Steps between C-alpha positions, in 0.01 A plus 500: 500500500735542208366403158844427356480130590333256264397138542758264356799733530814397685643763734774526762387544857629492854364269771363723777345245735441128534189336643412128529272534195736693271747782443421866439708657223538874435475573129571872543479762778117487519410156371542154643352161426477156653678185385284223648694206648381282209663745257844522669658204318416217264541245777310465827592781740480405865676809635513821296813606687691219325438680169495877565600747769394855574706732282554251216471636146273263305348471155123467514227469240170681552214249508209730578416853606185576697450873449211514748702365793845594371627144537760364259565126473854403401690185416866405515431184299632588158461166328823335608475123523445375854812406690531131591405450861669251728183480708293374209714201416317208343447230763698183442247286687279295272128557488442153639719575804326833553162327490613236751625774733172690465294187579718425803452855636130485429460170683694635800274805516190282476623284789557812713153630420340165584679495837366849582141410423509173697580686825 
């Protein structure tokens, strides 16, 4: 493994493959590292393919280098503020209404369970 890479440095790389758990990025001809799915973006990443594709040129920061195994951990999270998410909108239902709904669902489940055990 090349010793020219240091922890904390930002380098350009090319995405070589994508797996459900992360993306492999080539740092040079002989060296590649893994950007874990949690390090792809500052927001929750459900599908890596929504953020990167094979062949993309990306900036990555080196998080760790395991010289024994040759594994390099990378991140694409460079400290940008998280983007606002439409999925995480603040609910407009009051806490009291949420509690009433929860109690109603709970009571319905309890009734169903009682019917099963009475058979």
